[in-house]
Phi, psi and omega in degrees: 000132181275133176266105179275152179294153181293151177288155173301149182304130177089002184234151169252139183230168172224166180240121185244135175265119180259111190257006184249031183242028179090321171209151186301139170241137175260124186236127172273125181228169175290150183298318183197185183279004180265001185280109178212119179214110188218062184295339183261003177076024180296324182296315180297317180295327180275353181073031182248125180289162179297328178290324181276339186308313184284350190296329180298331192264019179242152174273118183256152181305317181294330175296324177292320178298315179295318180299319179295320179298326182287348179296328185235002184291145180290121184245337191301130177076008183250139171268123194242139177237129166259119180264144183056047193292336185059239178282350172073036181300313179296322178298320179298320178296313179298316181298317180295332177278356179091013180285155179274083189251138169242122175271144180215147177197160177264355183283132182298339182262353187299317183297319181293320178292321178297316179300318180294322180288330172297316180296317181300329183256013175057042179256149179289170180304150179236149177289136177220137175222143172296134181230105175261122184294328185260010180233169175286138179231071189297341181279346186284310183082205185245151185225151179270336179221126180237129184232159177187167181216136176049061186254354191248049185266355176239152182297329183283346190287327178305317180291309183296318184290317180297320179292320178299313180301314183295324179294332186246017177267135168293170183300323171249121188214152172236137182235127181238122182230124173271124185226131181274049179056047174295150181293342183272359185292329179293317177297320179296318180299319179295318181293322177294324178296319178299327180278358174098018180261129172281163187223139167218166183210156176232124179284135180242126185245356179213151176282160179302151179063230178249041185279357177095184185288154177214139178239106182182193184213153167261114180265134179240121176245139181225147170224130179279163180299141177294140177255119183277000000 
């Protein structure tokens, strides 16, 4: 019998085996979308509603799509950022491949869940930084590859996300976003275009392995190095 680590106080969790990432990953996630326990007011200080609070702690279909893409994506020599990482499934895949990955999220519990999932999978420490899209993040720096999944679910996010990406992009950068055909992706694409990023996309119709149907796209944004 496996002894799993205890859940954080006030929460129920489950342990999921993700078998479509090249080798199995064991991921601790929240039991469901009803998990909310915030006696110290962390949610209010972070500006996260009680309905949105549990979303970081679930495995989402687009996260699986992004993780599968990271199995073969070119990583060598690149400094990589996963924004809005949640449970950080794609970051775990990159980290296991030896990539220079920094996971980031604004949720106060994300770092603790990521640390536990590293331990569960016998992986060494990974870089993590708090990442607020609408605030300054001086500890993050610049990246050559920026990845994320299902990030455009609010109307305000195309503006905040595009600006965040631009602040943390190296002069030559590639951005990969898995999106389940959210209505805000067109606005985001226009804002990225204004900032000088070219765009291409790949339609995805099924989840990795035998995960069932998926309706969405992998968006690729690129900006070449500035010529002085």
